[in-house]
C-alpha positions in Angstrom: 0.1 -0.2 -0.4 1.8 3.5 -1.0 0.4 6.2 1.4 1.2 9.9 0.5 0.7 12.9 3.2 0.2 16.3 1.1 0.2 19.7 2.9 -1.9 22.5 1.6 0.0 25.1 3.3 2.1 27.5 1.5 4.4 28.0 4.2 5.2 24.3 4.4 8.3 23.5 2.2 10.1 20.2 1.7 12.3 21.1 4.5 9.6 21.8 7.0 7.3 18.9 6.1 10.0 16.7 6.3 11.1 17.8 9.6 7.3 17.6 10.8 7.4 13.9 9.5 10.5 13.1 11.6 9.6 14.5 14.7 6.3 12.5 14.3 8.4 9.3 13.1 5.8 9.1 10.3 7.0 6.4 7.8 5.2 7.9 4.9 6.3 10.1 2.2 4.8 13.7 2.9 4.8 16.2 -0.6 4.0 20.2 -0.9 0.4 20.4 -2.8 -1.2 22.4 -4.8 -4.3 24.3 -5.5 -5.3 21.2 -8.0 -5.7 19.4 -4.8 -7.4 21.9 -2.7 -10.0 21.8 -5.8 -9.9 18.2 -6.4 -10.6 17.3 -3.1 -12.7 20.1 -1.5 -10.2 20.8 1.2 -12.2 23.4 3.5 -9.6 23.8 6.1 -5.7 23.1 6.5 -6.5 19.9 8.5 -8.5 18.2 6.1 -7.6 14.6 6.1 -8.4 12.1 3.7 -8.1 8.2 2.7 -8.5 7.0 -0.3 -9.3 3.5 -1.3 -8.3 1.3 -4.5 -11.2 2.7 -6.7 -9.9 6.4 -5.5 -12.7 6.6 -3.5 -12.6 9.0 -0.7 -12.9 6.5 1.9 -12.4 8.6 5.3 -12.3 12.1 5.7 -11.3 13.5 9.0 -10.7 17.4 9.9 -9.0 19.1 12.8 -7.8 15.8 14.6 -4.2 14.9 15.2 -3.1 10.9 15.3 0.1 9.5 15.9 1.6 6.7 13.2 -0.1 4.2 14.9 -3.8 5.5 14.6 -2.9 6.0 11.0 -1.8 2.2 10.6 -5.0 1.4 11.9 -7.3 2.9 9.5 -4.9 1.8 6.6 -5.2 -1.9 7.8 -8.8 -1.7 7.7 -8.5 0.0 4.1 -6.6 -3.1 3.2 -9.3 -5.2 4.1 -11.8 -4.0 1.9 
């Protein structure tokens, strides 16, 4: 399973995102986003989170919650079982 965390905050450079990734122990790839991503997924807040299933459908949407790597692993394990 591939996972990519995308930030749409213009202040989040690759370096800022890498430091955040390392500080939180996230094993997945992080990258800066763009306007197209914001429009396609209708991002309404800077803390929107989406899990997209194998068919490209949004399977989970969250807002201002903070989750650690273990919590996200559980989310993704559930998606893999679908």
